[in-house]
N, C-alpha and C positions, 0 to 999 in steps of 0.2 A: 893152803898156800904151801905147796910142796915144791922144793927146788933141789937140784943136784949139786953137791959140793964138788970141789976140784978133784977129789978122790973118787967121785962117782957114788957117794953115799947119799941117800935121799934124806933131806932135812925138812921137817914139818915145822915151819915158823909159826903157824897158827897155834900149834900145841904149846910152844914155848911162850908165846904172848899170853895165852890163857893161863898158864901155870904161874906166870910172874906179873899178873895184871896189877897187883897192889904194890909192887916194888918200885921205888923211885928210879927215874931214868938217869943215865950217866950224863954228867955235865951240869950246866947251870940253868937248865930249862925249867926246873921246879915242876915237873910233870911226872906222873907215873906211866906205866906201859899202856894203861887204858886211855890216857889222855886227860885225866883229871888234874886240875891245878892244885898244888900242894903249898903248905906254909913251910916255915923253917924247920918245924918238928916232924914233917912228913904227914900231917893231917890234911884231909881233903878240904879245900876251901870252896871250890866250884867243880861240879861234875862236868864231864864231857858234854852232856846234853844241855846243861845251863850255858856253857860257853858257846855252843853251836846256836842255841836259840837267841842269845844276845847278839851274836854276829849277824844273824839273818834279820833281826829287828832293826838294826841300825841303818842310818841313811846310806845310800850308795854314793860313792865318790864321783860317779859319772852323772852328769846332768843331761837330761833329755831336752833338746831345744829344737823348735821347729825352724826349718830353713826358709820357710815361706815369709817369715817376718823380717828377713834381711832387706835392707834398702837396695833398690835396683841401681841406684847411682854408684853404689860402692863397687859393684862388679860391672865391667864393661869389656866389650870385645876389643881385640887389637885394632880393628878398623875404626871403631868409635874413638879410641885413644888418639889415633893419628889425625882424625878430623879436628880434634880440639887443639892440636898443635898449630 
């Protein structure tokens, strides 16, 4: 992942991420550069792989519903609505 800086110098971000993988991230995210979850002392609580597996195992928030089961009386054309008036 090489990018050019504003001065035209090539910067290899993948190298810096690899070199500092164990360092805690800046801010209150409680993560290191690798994406592992850390405790207050900087020890790894959950690895990135465990967090990813837990996320993909959980229920999805979107529910799949068949539209065929909807009641036909609920939906009507404008012509049908005018007839009922």
